[in-house]
VOGU-3710 file (C-alpha; in Angstrom, 3 decimals, decimal comma):
1> mkkfiiltfa> 0,000/0,000/0,000  2,837/2,352/0,927  4,606/1,616/-2,377  1,334/2,306/-4,218  0,946/5,724/-2,541  4,558/6,643/-3,338  4,102/5,512/-6,938  0,859/7,446/-7,262  2,474/10,561/-5,825  5,409/10,230/-8,237
11> ilcttltlks> 3,067/9,870/-11,191  1,096/12,913/-10,048  4,270/15,012/-9,720  5,428/13,889/-13,148  2,038/14,732/-14,618  2,079/18,203/-13,089  5,623/18,777/-14,321  4,730/17,683/-17,834  1,593/19,796/-17,643  3,597/22,933/-16,839
21> qtikspsefl> 6,087/22,090/-19,576  3,418/21,573/-22,212  1,438/24,724/-21,710  0,073/25,795/-25,072  1,409/28,899/-26,729  -1,119/31,618/-27,599  -1,110/30,409/-31,218  -1,762/26,807/-30,189  -4,525/27,795/-27,797  -6,260/30,277/-30,107
31> gyelgtrftr> -6,031/28,077/-33,186  -4,279/30,663/-35,377  -0,792/32,120/-35,520  -0,484/35,109/-33,225  -0,316/38,231/-35,350  -2,374/36,881/-38,248  -5,618/38,268/-36,825  -6,742/40,468/-33,953  -7,822/38,601/-30,836  -11,105/39,611/-29,268
41> hhqvvnyfny> -10,989/40,488/-25,597  -12,852/37,398/-24,403  -10,264/35,235/-26,171  -7,445/37,112/-24,409  -9,258/36,460/-21,131  -9,655/32,800/-22,014  -5,930/32,412/-22,626  -4,980/34,067/-19,352  -7,485/31,847/-17,533  -6,088/28,784/-19,274
51> vsdssksvdl> -2,494/29,572/-18,269  -3,532/30,335/-14,695  -5,321/26,997/-14,472  -2,300/25,210/-15,986  0,547/26,756/-13,988  1,250/27,177/-10,288  3,412/30,163/-11,214  0,382/32,222/-12,237  -2,476/33,582/-10,165  -5,204/35,372/-12,112
61> kkygetnenr> -7,604/37,739/-10,368  -10,570/39,677/-11,667  -10,464/43,182/-10,236  -13,465/44,796/-11,888  -15,735/45,272/-14,876  -16,116/47,887/-17,577  -19,269/49,831/-18,386  -20,037/47,180/-20,995  -19,538/44,359/-18,460  -16,215/43,076/-19,740
71> plllsyisse> -13,869/41,743/-17,051  -10,724/43,543/-15,895  -7,915/41,167/-14,891  -4,533/41,089/-13,209  -2,209/38,158/-13,702  0,415/37,637/-10,970  3,436/35,718/-12,291  6,268/34,474/-10,099  7,755/31,284/-8,724  5,440/28,783/-7,112
81> eniknleair> 6,920/29,658/-3,718  6,406/33,401/-4,266  2,848/32,867/-5,442  2,132/31,035/-2,189  3,742/33,938/-0,308  2,171/36,696/-2,409  0,368/38,506/0,404  3,500/38,695/2,566  5,487/40,073/-0,392  2,794/42,691/-0,991
91> ldnlkrtgiv> 2,734/43,823/2,628  6,529/43,930/2,799  6,554/46,201/-0,215  4,082/48,575/1,455  6,275/48,594/4,568  9,039/50,128/2,454  6,743/53,054/1,678  5,523/53,628/5,224  1,942/52,858/4,233  2,125/49,733/6,408
101> egtpstsvpi> 4,142/49,747/9,606  6,922/47,230/10,177  10,181/45,972/8,733  10,061/43,938/5,504  11,425/40,397/5,638  11,385/39,754/1,869  13,146/41,604/-0,939  11,213/40,970/-4,140  10,777/43,721/-6,769  7,292/44,280/-8,170
111> iwlsynvhgn> 7,050/44,851/-11,930  3,680/45,929/-13,340  3,053/45,758/-17,107  -0,080/47,506/-18,448  -1,392/46,796/-21,939  -3,958/48,313/-24,282  -5,077/51,415/-22,373  -5,970/52,765/-25,824  -8,239/50,243/-27,481  -7,052/50,725/-31,055
121> eassseaaml> -3,389/50,358/-30,053  -4,209/46,712/-30,191  -0,854/44,951/-30,625  -0,143/45,225/-26,909  -2,768/42,738/-25,691  -1,403/40,303/-28,268  2,055/40,934/-26,773  0,691/40,411/-23,259  -0,256/36,838/-24,128  3,126/36,099/-25,684
131> tlyklitkkq> 4,972/37,714/-22,767  3,044/35,595/-20,277  3,852/32,435/-22,247  7,570/33,198/-22,515  7,835/34,019/-18,810  6,434/30,715/-17,617  8,088/28,507/-20,239  11,492/30,105/-20,862  12,217/32,533/-18,017  11,440/30,516/-14,893
141> ewlktaviii> 14,689/31,641/-13,232  13,490/35,243/-13,322  10,329/34,272/-11,487  12,293/33,309/-8,383  13,390/36,900/-7,783  10,455/39,067/-8,949  6,693/39,343/-8,998  5,393/40,402/-12,409  1,873/41,778/-12,639  0,286/41,859/-16,082
151> dpclnpdgrd> -2,899/43,745/-16,871  -3,602/42,340/-20,344  -6,121/45,020/-21,305  -6,942/48,211/-19,414  -9,597/49,182/-21,952  -11,565/46,125/-23,093  -14,521/48,164/-24,394  -12,312/50,250/-26,649  -10,298/47,230/-27,782  -13,362/45,274/-28,830
161> ryvnwynqyq> -14,805/48,349/-30,569  -11,671/48,466/-32,709  -11,133/44,724/-33,174  -14,756/44,012/-34,051  -14,736/46,833/-36,608  -11,455/45,725/-38,145  -12,431/42,069/-38,328  -15,639/43,100/-40,048  -14,176/45,463/-42,646  -10,698/44,158/-43,461
171> ntpynpnpva> -9,942/42,764/-46,891  -9,084/39,078/-47,243  -6,160/38,926/-47,436  -5,561/42,209/-45,672  -4,731/45,226/-47,832  -1,481/46,986/-46,840  -2,315/50,100/-48,884  -2,716/52,969/-46,363  -5,660/54,387/-48,322  -7,733/51,208/-47,898
181> yehhepwpgg> -10,802/51,500/-45,670  -9,448/48,966/-43,161  -6,841/51,568/-42,169  -9,382/54,305/-41,373  -11,613/53,801/-38,351  -14,965/55,561/-38,237  -15,906/57,951/-35,443  -15,305/57,621/-32,488  -12,584/55,003/-33,024  -11,393/52,406/-30,569
191> rpnhylfdln> -8,988/54,610/-28,616  -11,329/55,669/-25,752  -13,466/53,654/-23,356  -17,259/53,327/-23,327  -17,786/56,986/-22,391  -15,113/58,001/-24,904  -12,565/59,030/-22,273  -8,836/58,703/-22,794  -7,972/56,357/-19,924  -4,273/57,220/-20,199
201> rdwawisqve> -5,098/60,728/-18,997  -7,324/59,579/-16,147  -4,856/57,955/-13,727  -4,924/60,850/-11,235  -8,505/62,032/-11,802  -10,072/58,515/-11,786  -13,309/59,725/-13,342  -13,872/56,373/-15,080  -14,805/53,006/-13,618  -11,778/51,306/-15,182
211> saqrlaqynk> -9,421/53,833/-13,561  -11,061/53,628/-10,152  -10,957/49,836/-10,017  -7,372/49,691/-11,287  -6,101/52,340/-8,849  -7,554/50,396/-5,923  -5,302/47,496/-6,929  -2,329/49,707/-7,690  -2,506/51,186/-4,195  -2,322/47,685/-2,765
221> wmpqihvdfh> 0,917/46,934/-4,579  2,814/50,186/-5,279  5,257/48,549/-7,743  8,860/49,605/-8,341  8,443/49,395/-12,130  5,435/50,313/-14,250  5,308/50,127/-18,042  2,446/51,382/-20,189  2,430/49,837/-23,682  1,179/52,078/-26,497
231> eqgyespyyf> 1,234/52,620/-30,225  1,871/55,775/-32,254  1,822/56,728/-35,936  2,690/53,821/-38,188  5,715/55,549/-39,748  7,332/56,174/-36,356  10,193/54,072/-34,969  9,792/52,389/-31,579  10,014/54,722/-28,579  11,299/53,674/-25,164
241> apaaepfhev> 12,876/55,245/-22,093  14,501/57,518/-21,137  11,728/60,086/-21,426  11,953/63,569/-22,904  12,269/66,817/-21,019  10,579/68,376/-19,162  10,858/66,138/-16,124  8,948/67,304/-13,080  11,362/68,543/-10,445  10,309/65,847/-7,926
251> itdwqrdfqt> 11,653/63,048/-10,131  14,823/61,743/-8,532  18,222/61,318/-10,130  17,896/57,567/-9,660  14,566/57,491/-11,499  16,147/59,365/-14,381  19,305/57,263/-14,433  17,591/53,898/-14,240  15,325/54,841/-17,146  18,509/55,277/-19,148
261> eigknhakyf> 19,797/51,862/-18,058  16,524/50,278/-19,107  16,692/52,051/-22,456  20,233/50,810/-23,041  19,108/47,243/-22,368  16,300/47,582/-24,915  18,724/49,085/-27,431  20,927/46,003/-27,152  18,120/43,803/-28,467  16,871/46,280/-31,059
271> dkegwryfsk> 20,391/46,848/-32,391  20,841/43,105/-32,848  17,687/42,902/-34,980  18,259/46,178/-36,820  14,981/47,666/-35,559  14,665/51,456/-35,549  13,978/53,220/-32,243  14,335/56,534/-30,452  14,295/57,881/-26,881  14,574/61,197/-25,029
281> erfdllypsy> 12,081/62,862/-27,380  8,392/63,749/-27,491  7,101/61,902/-24,421  7,892/63,935/-21,297  7,265/63,328/-17,602  5,192/66,255/-16,324  1,395/65,891/-16,507  0,531/63,680/-13,510  -2,335/61,641/-14,883  -0,478/59,403/-17,346
291> gdtyptymga> 0,415/55,743/-16,969  4,085/56,718/-16,759  3,982/59,885/-14,629  1,463/58,738/-12,029  3,572/55,695/-11,050  6,706/57,873/-11,146  5,221/60,243/-8,569  4,364/57,159/-6,517  8,004/56,089/-6,368  8,173/53,739/-9,356
301> igmtyeqagh> 10,148/53,868/-12,570  7,206/54,766/-14,774  7,620/54,423/-18,528  5,714/54,623/-21,780  6,674/52,349/-24,664  5,359/53,355/-28,090  5,259/50,943/-30,994  4,497/52,171/-34,516  1,040/51,173/-35,698  -1,995/52,606/-33,950
311> gmaglgisle> -5,467/52,074/-35,392  -4,288/52,700/-38,946  -1,837/49,810/-39,209  -4,280/46,905/-39,138  -2,723/43,516/-39,829  -0,162/45,115/-42,098  0,566/48,448/-43,740  3,013/49,654/-46,366  5,639/52,141/-45,188  7,304/54,966/-47,058
321> ngqeltlldr> 10,591/53,001/-47,155  8,922/50,183/-49,125  8,753/47,790/-46,169  5,617/46,464/-44,529  4,785/46,794/-40,834  2,778/43,797/-39,642  0,869/43,046/-36,458  3,429/40,305/-35,790  6,229/42,903/-35,945  4,407/45,134/-33,533
331> lthhtvtgls> 3,594/42,515/-30,911  7,128/41,119/-31,162  8,691/44,501/-30,398  6,435/44,955/-27,363  7,278/41,472/-26,150  10,990/42,179/-26,395  10,805/45,433/-24,397  8,577/43,817/-21,794  11,025/40,971/-21,225  13,999/43,323/-21,387
341> tieitiknad> 12,425/45,464/-18,662  12,068/42,437/-16,400  15,609/41,307/-17,131  17,313/44,623/-16,290  15,118/45,064/-13,222  16,140/41,696/-11,801  19,804/42,467/-12,430  19,449/45,666/-10,394  16,866/44,447/-7,881  18,754/45,312/-4,699
351> klideyekff> 19,645/48,825/-5,840  16,121/49,385/-7,166  14,488/48,438/-3,876  16,970/50,527/-1,886  16,312/53,631/-3,996  12,577/52,973/-3,904  12,703/53,071/-0,125  14,659/56,335/-0,204  12,001/57,941/-2,408  9,508/57,902/0,432
361> kvqdtyktks> 11,861/59,800/2,717  12,313/62,883/0,514  9,157/64,689/1,597  10,958/66,463/4,438  13,032/68,358/1,896  10,064/70,114/0,273  9,639/73,764/1,209  5,865/73,489/1,504  4,981/71,304/4,484  1,201/71,286/4,137
371> yilknnskni> -1,691/72,366/1,970  -4,611/73,772/3,950  -8,066/73,688/2,411  -10,502/76,317/3,602  -13,683/74,353/4,140  -16,335/76,334/2,299  -18,225/73,067/1,651  -18,486/73,597/-2,123  -16,942/70,604/-3,906  -15,108/69,600/-0,713
381> ksllalldah> -16,795/66,202/-0,631  -15,680/65,485/-4,175  -12,078/66,451/-3,460  -11,902/64,414/-0,256  -13,333/61,438/-2,139  -10,487/61,794/-4,633  -7,914/61,905/-1,828  -9,474/58,829/-0,247  -9,262/56,964/-3,551  -5,539/57,738/-3,725
391> einyyaannt> -5,153/56,885/-0,032  -3,727/60,339/0,689  -3,948/61,335/4,348  -5,561/64,543/5,598  -6,458/65,854/9,038  -8,433/68,511/10,849  -6,545/71,756/11,378  -5,832/73,492/14,659  -7,426/76,803/15,588  -4,417/78,959/14,803
401> tvkgfdynsm> -2,852/81,430/12,414  -0,462/80,301/9,700  1,683/82,030/7,156  1,407/80,776/3,643  0,640/81,418/0,014  -3,049/82,111/-0,596  -4,153/80,596/-3,909  -7,087/82,969/-4,429  -5,362/86,257/-3,671  -2,052/85,029/-5,114
411> esksvkited> -0,053/86,468/-2,239  1,764/85,329/0,880  0,049/86,359/4,097  -1,124/85,282/7,546  -4,383/83,363/7,554  -6,604/82,256/10,389  -7,588/78,611/10,192  -10,000/76,598/12,297  -10,667/72,980/13,124  -13,196/73,021/10,270
421> divipvnqpk> -10,349/73,446/7,782  -8,422/70,540/6,322  -4,678/69,967/6,386  -2,964/67,744/3,840  0,568/67,159/5,146  3,371/66,653/2,660  5,296/64,451/5,077  3,352/61,254/4,413  4,001/58,212/2,227  2,351/59,796/-0,802
431> gtmvkvlfeq> 3,639/63,273/-0,042  5,355/63,646/-3,411  2,052/63,061/-5,161  0,466/65,598/-2,802  3,016/68,195/-3,893  2,462/67,448/-7,575  -1,337/67,591/-7,393  -1,617/70,608/-5,099  1,306/72,861/-5,971  0,111/76,189/-7,283
441> naalenplty> 2,372/76,218/-10,324  4,632/73,372/-11,429  8,197/74,380/-12,281  8,571/74,239/-16,056  11,990/74,449/-17,676  10,710/73,570/-21,161  7,203/74,520/-22,386  7,264/71,909/-25,168  5,168/69,298/-23,373  2,850/66,516/-24,493
451> ditawslpya> -0,125/67,714/-22,479  -1,442/70,496/-20,241  0,955/72,375/-17,972  -1,457/73,261/-15,142  -3,824/71,119/-13,069  -3,625/72,409/-9,476  -6,491/70,699/-7,648  -7,558/73,689/-5,496  -8,296/75,624/-8,695  -9,874/72,613/-10,388
461> yginciastt> -12,266/72,159/-7,456  -12,803/75,834/-6,640  -11,523/75,513/-3,080  -9,234/78,110/-1,564  -5,911/76,682/-0,445  -3,016/77,892/1,659  0,423/76,443/0,902  2,168/76,644/4,269  5,746/76,060/5,404  4,325/74,616/8,621
471> npssntaykl> 2,073/71,669/9,371  -0,771/72,906/11,614  -2,418/69,511/11,868  -4,128/68,319/15,008  -3,563/64,719/13,790  -7,279/64,368/14,381  -8,972/62,601/11,514  -11,107/65,019/9,535  -14,653/63,857/9,182  -17,342/65,533/7,171
481> edftantsdi> -20,441/66,249/9,152  -22,826/63,331/8,931  -25,870/63,927/6,800  -29,025/64,181/8,879  -31,980/62,676/7,103  -34,816/65,044/6,293  -38,318/64,560/7,642  -41,609/65,697/6,205  -43,170/68,991/7,227  -46,843/68,839/6,359
491> nayayitkwn> -47,170/72,516/7,307  -44,508/73,626/4,846  -45,574/76,234/2,329  -42,365/75,390/0,473  -39,159/73,394/0,735  -35,916/75,251/0,024  -32,434/73,983/-0,771  -29,095/75,500/-1,746  -27,520/75,781/-5,187  -23,717/75,821/-5,313
501> evadatflae> -22,409/72,439/-6,510  -23,149/69,667/-8,982  -24,889/67,575/-6,307  -27,559/70,271/-6,180  -28,079/69,963/-9,927  -28,379/66,176/-9,596  -31,082/66,703/-6,964  -32,895/69,134/-9,271  -32,640/66,684/-12,162  -34,368/63,972/-10,158
511> llknkfnvrf> -37,103/66,339/-9,047  -37,772/67,269/-12,667  -37,803/63,617/-13,733  -40,437/63,038/-11,021  -42,651/65,839/-12,412  -42,034/68,362/-9,626  -42,533/72,037/-10,331  -39,355/73,700/-9,088  -38,422/77,379/-8,977  -35,192/79,235/-8,298
521> sevdfevagn> -34,648/82,655/-6,839  -32,807/85,209/-8,929  -32,035/87,283/-5,823  -30,704/86,625/-2,326  -33,469/86,270/0,238  -34,174/85,548/3,879  -37,121/83,644/5,285  -37,844/81,842/8,553  -34,552/83,043/9,971  -32,431/81,494/7,200
531> kyskgslivm> -30,492/83,322/4,498  -30,354/81,955/0,967  -28,221/82,872/-2,016  -29,264/83,426/-5,606  -30,031/80,172/-7,335  -31,583/78,511/-4,285  -34,296/76,024/-5,246  -37,869/76,535/-4,023  -40,467/73,781/-4,278  -43,914/75,048/-3,322
541> rgenthltdf> -46,692/72,789/-2,138  -49,362/74,742/-4,018  -47,631/74,165/-7,369  -47,326/70,425/-6,849  -50,870/69,370/-5,993  -50,704/66,935/-8,925  -48,330/64,806/-6,837  -50,218/62,541/-4,464  -47,280/62,023/-2,084  -45,623/65,443/-2,304
551> dttiveiank> -43,940/65,476/1,127  -42,918/61,832/1,142  -41,490/61,912/-2,363  -39,444/65,102/-2,020  -37,994/63,904/1,279  -37,074/60,530/-0,235  -35,347/62,193/-3,185  -33,523/64,656/-0,919  -32,315/61,911/1,421  -31,197/59,767/-1,489
561> nnqllnsast> -29,060/62,677/-2,713  -27,865/63,789/0,769  -29,590/67,100/0,134  -30,608/69,199/3,131  -34,161/70,547/2,916  -35,343/73,584/4,811  -39,017/74,307/5,079  -40,820/77,631/5,180  -44,380/78,084/6,389  -44,836/81,193/4,293
571> gfvnsgsdfg> -43,837/82,684/0,965  -43,569/86,140/2,532  -39,854/86,784/2,953  -37,988/89,007/5,397  -35,753/90,319/2,629  -35,424/89,701/-1,071  -38,396/88,691/-3,197  -41,536/86,853/-2,118  -42,050/83,456/-3,653  -44,711/84,775/-6,013
581> ssnvalikak> -42,362/87,384/-7,467  -41,175/87,299/-11,066  -37,692/87,000/-9,532  -38,603/83,461/-8,527  -38,552/81,694/-11,881  -39,935/78,314/-12,867  -37,460/75,631/-13,976  -39,039/73,568/-16,676  -37,956/70,010/-17,408  -35,690/70,239/-20,435
591> kvaliggegt> -35,485/67,929/-23,392  -31,792/67,953/-24,142  -30,072/66,959/-27,383  -26,349/66,410/-27,881  -24,744/66,335/-31,311  -22,209/63,575/-31,884  -20,646/61,674/-34,739  -18,161/62,495/-37,463  -16,906/66,053/-37,225  -17,186/66,364/-33,458
601> sslnfgeiwh> -14,600/65,815/-30,742  -15,245/62,310/-29,463  -13,512/63,224/-26,189  -15,667/66,294/-25,544  -18,776/64,428/-26,649  -17,846/61,732/-24,128  -17,330/64,291/-21,358  -20,835/65,662/-21,918  -22,444/62,247/-22,290  -20,687/61,005/-19,145
611> ffetqlkypv> -21,761/64,124/-17,220  -25,419/63,615/-18,037  -25,519/59,871/-17,423  -23,269/59,458/-14,382  -23,429/62,821/-12,583  -26,599/64,701/-13,469  -28,363/61,391/-14,138  -30,624/63,213/-16,545  -31,666/61,969/-20,005  -29,843/63,274/-23,058
621> nvlntaglnr> -30,732/62,539/-26,684  -27,725/61,863/-28,896  -28,109/63,161/-32,456  -25,741/62,016/-35,172  -24,284/64,648/-37,463  -24,985/62,412/-40,449  -28,752/62,587/-39,946  -29,111/66,032/-38,419  -30,917/67,513/-41,414  -33,707/64,963/-40,993
631> inlsdfdvli> -34,345/65,747/-37,309  -36,937/68,202/-36,041  -34,859/70,256/-33,576  -37,951/71,959/-32,196  -38,621/68,733/-30,270  -35,783/69,762/-27,923  -35,340/72,635/-25,506  -31,532/72,543/-25,395  -29,077/71,638/-28,155  -25,413/71,063/-27,214
641> lpidyraskg> -22,611/71,498/-29,746  -19,384/69,736/-28,698  -15,887/70,968/-29,479  -14,835/70,643/-33,161  -18,405/70,546/-34,455  -18,585/72,385/-37,761  -22,061/72,890/-39,098  -22,634/72,697/-42,829  -24,380/75,621/-44,447  -27,672/73,767/-44,208
651> qlakiteyvt> -27,102/72,680/-40,605  -26,221/76,224/-39,547  -29,422/77,516/-41,127  -31,369/74,811/-39,281  -29,715/75,619/-35,955  -30,253/79,357/-36,473  -33,950/78,767/-37,113  -34,111/76,581/-33,995  -32,649/79,358/-31,845  -34,799/82,061/-33,361
661> kggtvislgn> -37,924/80,078/-32,523  -36,958/79,751/-28,862  -34,330/77,022/-28,558  -31,171/77,193/-26,443  -27,835/76,251/-27,972  -24,834/75,528/-25,734  -21,647/75,845/-27,756  -18,403/74,478/-26,307  -14,909/75,524/-27,300  -14,294/76,089/-30,971
671> aannfadkeg> -17,848/75,110/-31,892  -18,341/78,865/-31,423  -16,647/79,271/-34,817  -19,980/78,291/-36,354  -21,295/81,692/-35,272  -18,189/83,875/-34,949  -17,743/86,554/-37,610  -20,977/85,488/-39,323  -23,709/87,846/-40,399  -26,541/87,907/-37,904
681> fsltsksked> -24,369/86,959/-34,900  -22,533/89,295/-32,555  -19,653/86,960/-31,670  -16,353/87,980/-33,266  -12,914/86,402/-33,217  -10,198/88,231/-31,341  -6,958/88,643/-33,284  -3,854/90,764/-33,259  -4,357/94,217/-34,643  -2,969/94,470/-38,145
691> keeekspnlt> 0,280/96,369/-38,110  0,865/99,074/-40,672  4,452/98,087/-41,380  5,183/95,398/-43,917  5,706/91,954/-42,415  9,288/90,812/-42,157  10,367/87,552/-43,774  10,684/84,542/-41,491  14,374/84,355/-40,671  14,027/82,029/-37,683
701> pynkreaeyi> 16,626/79,241/-37,915  15,158/75,807/-38,616  16,355/74,357/-35,305  14,596/77,125/-33,359  11,230/77,183/-35,126  9,566/74,852/-32,633  10,599/77,097/-29,751  9,317/80,102/-31,701  6,034/78,359/-32,520  5,310/77,605/-28,878
711> keaitgsifk> 5,157/81,354/-28,233  1,856/81,296/-30,129  0,414/78,541/-27,918  -1,358/78,152/-24,600  -0,733/74,663/-23,273  -3,453/74,110/-20,702  -2,955/77,101/-18,395  -5,063/78,442/-15,539  -6,393/82,008/-15,755  -8,386/84,039/-13,250
721> snvdeshpla> -11,568/85,470/-14,762  -14,109/88,067/-13,692  -17,664/86,803/-13,222  -21,034/88,541/-13,197  -22,386/86,583/-10,243  -25,807/88,238/-10,597  -26,512/86,337/-13,821  -28,242/82,922/-13,595  -25,452/81,323/-15,634  -23,120/82,155/-12,727
731> fgytdtyfsl> -25,375/81,230/-9,810  -23,404/79,294/-7,239  -20,196/81,216/-8,025  -18,475/84,314/-6,689  -17,143/87,210/-8,736  -14,058/85,227/-9,816  -13,539/81,868/-11,484  -10,339/80,002/-12,288  -10,551/78,556/-15,783  -8,349/76,051/-17,567
741> klgaknynll> -7,559/77,527/-20,964  -6,596/74,857/-23,489  -5,752/76,887/-26,565  -4,929/80,286/-27,995  -8,272/80,928/-29,728  -10,090/83,945/-28,252  -13,245/85,932/-28,899  -14,103/89,566/-28,281  -16,556/90,520/-25,582  -20,114/90,543/-26,874
751> enganiaylp> -21,452/93,955/-27,833  -25,005/92,652/-28,025  -25,234/90,047/-25,331  -24,305/89,154/-21,771  -20,634/88,723/-20,867  -20,992/86,534/-17,797  -17,329/85,588/-17,404  -14,354/87,154/-19,117  -10,599/87,497/-18,868  -9,805/91,064/-17,796
761> entkpisgya> -7,197/93,590/-18,910  -3,566/92,668/-18,168  -4,480/89,065/-17,452  -1,678/86,530/-17,145  -1,722/82,803/-16,441  -1,470/82,036/-12,747  -0,367/78,466/-13,463  1,007/76,772/-16,549  2,513/78,036/-19,769  1,146/80,648/-22,168
771> geyalenvpn> 3,300/81,956/-24,995  4,029/85,649/-25,153  2,386/86,063/-28,570  -0,684/84,062/-27,565  -1,119/86,247/-24,479  -1,634/89,337/-26,620  -5,178/88,208/-27,440  -6,251/87,046/-23,986  -7,066/90,353/-22,202  -10,719/91,416/-22,451
781> sllfgierkg> -11,729/88,153/-24,110  -14,915/86,179/-23,610  -15,040/83,119/-21,381  -18,787/82,494/-20,936  -21,427/84,614/-22,627  -24,983/84,572/-23,926  -26,252/86,002/-27,200  -29,988/86,290/-27,678  -31,437/85,697/-31,100  -35,164/85,866/-31,702
791> rgkivymvdn> -36,892/84,021/-28,863  -33,882/81,831/-28,132  -30,231/82,152/-27,154  -26,752/80,796/-27,708  -24,590/80,088/-24,667  -20,916/80,398/-25,579  -18,570/78,416/-23,341  -15,163/79,224/-24,788  -13,238/77,148/-22,238  -14,417/73,599/-21,657
801> plfrsfwqng> -15,993/73,439/-18,148  -16,161/69,619/-18,260  -12,543/68,963/-19,273  -11,707/65,281/-18,596  -14,354/65,442/-15,856  -11,628/66,596/-13,454  -12,238/70,355/-13,712  -14,899/69,992/-11,047  -15,489/73,700/-10,510  -16,703/74,264/-14,069
811> klffanavfl> -19,510/71,749/-13,977  -22,077/73,973/-12,275  -21,673/76,559/-15,055  -22,698/73,855/-17,480  -25,640/72,758/-15,309  -26,750/76,386/-15,082  -26,675/76,632/-18,868  -28,931/73,575/-19,128  -31,445/74,305/-16,354  -31,401/77,968/-15,280
821> n> -31,323/79,792/-18,626
//
């Protein structure tokens, strides 16, 4: 019997060994050679599940789902012993950061590889499968000294949008001619996610479900290495680290130097094969919400790798040099850099971990020791929720006076703070990220960047901040006041609630969906001992007799939305206007239409769509540009024109008629060009005054033209604007607003219309870069304005108040445009 057990055990061990040695390659498992077709997301998932089931060196976990219910996965790859000890390795790594107390007993580097954040950069998920296979079949020695985490597809919805389209429309065999249809995706393309957001610009803002679920896992691991695999134009060589300037000043010398070492290791393999590549150009490390910068500010070596291809390359495309770039080429290059990254990391594991530990001790060297948020309640909940998601610590302040830089007044001064204010100390594990997100103006040696140059969260959320050289924290956890549930007041003449943040608009939206008659006051007023600001919502019992459960329903809706209701037993006010006054206007439920499709910015369309569905939770009708001429616009109260929308002559006539008959058009960004400088409209473009002298020839040297060009640009800079707070479009705001300006296009103030927000004389950016030539047109330019035409109006929103859903303080302007105008 004993011999039988031993024999059985031996057979079992042999079987398991053979099983691990005979794991199918991706080509064997899928039934076609990798690179000869695009693999749908569910097939990628199937392969990762298969390998996890077949190998004790792989542990696959589902960490979330997309909006379209596709799974999000992380594959943990290491030795069998490390996989068994995975939780201890994770906790030891967090001990090095100070997030978890204690002394680590293991020394295993964590390498995180992220694939396919842009859905139509589709070679990377193919490479993820091949990388996984090579690791467990040919690189087992590496697995003893590292934990590799693979996210095979960060954007499954976008990937399948691209792959399904390509598989449907490709020629058989594929056509490498760049003009063929299979190389030209239709709008909106596979790059963004379901709501058409660029997930590679959402790491810090986590506005999307994919980002939020991924960041929760990232916080648990805090890897030393993070690589984001991308694709760029199909004629470009491969790009890998080191990154281009500018580097943010917080990036350490070690982080810079080790990027170079990694790049040299890649070059060794690319040189051997004769593959073209470049580094140190184009892709910088500044904007904090990328897949390379965010990990860098969290202590990792964060890198972007860019393979030629993108959505145009398909299965193969002809290049200008006469060669052909195939999907197999693309996935092979990504596989090589992925494995090369792991190899060089393991060779330098001890040094890497030592320097990683040092990173979390640098916070004491920063001049600013804390950022103090003045708790004016507006948007504070949203900002604290963001800090919680990033696991950034904050505390209640002491009752004291501090010296610091005041973000609103833009001056250093003494400020009284109270225990109601919030202190975010820099000396904490994620203190470097705190500095990056909250600093008033990031140091910028080179304005030639890949993205915006300003993002300071206090401005983005409209919360005044004090950057202090002290840390006036009580070390008492800050806790928002608990919401007290409302109760019915059957004697109420009216229920009243505030209007100063998006949550108030969400509450209004649900009231309107439930057929409530709601009014808003156009003046400040006082009643029943309470003072209310302009914009406050008033729901009167006498106007809602059609609702059988008026009190019960409004209380339920208010409690669901954490909205405080005050009741008044009379409509006769102590000051301001009585509730029957014409200054207390009815808010009608609006039928809203949003134009989308070819010729519009898919990103801005997505921002608007996402805002309505996930924040306002109010219905929006999407109209396609292709069929706009067949639609009766008079069926809608509000028509929204996204950025880049250019109306045809017939469409402009149709929209003009719609406005004249009483419709409201909300125009975002350069959609205003449909009306600017056109007969019948008062909006005019702002340009440099023509100079009398003859223009000089361009004698700028070729190697300096880029630097000269940037003087004409504004690269995402923050400006302080003046606001007419008495106008309904500005209700909920004060007389100033900080706006993120994304380009150099400007418009003159309206001569026949309302200039609700504008950039005043002598204006300069308070954060970020604006070229000296571009600045000439900014003073006295329109930000938000309204032009009336016939019975309707056009709301011009020159700067995008919904940008990437992170510019929180602009969202109420947009809600005002929809509901209060």
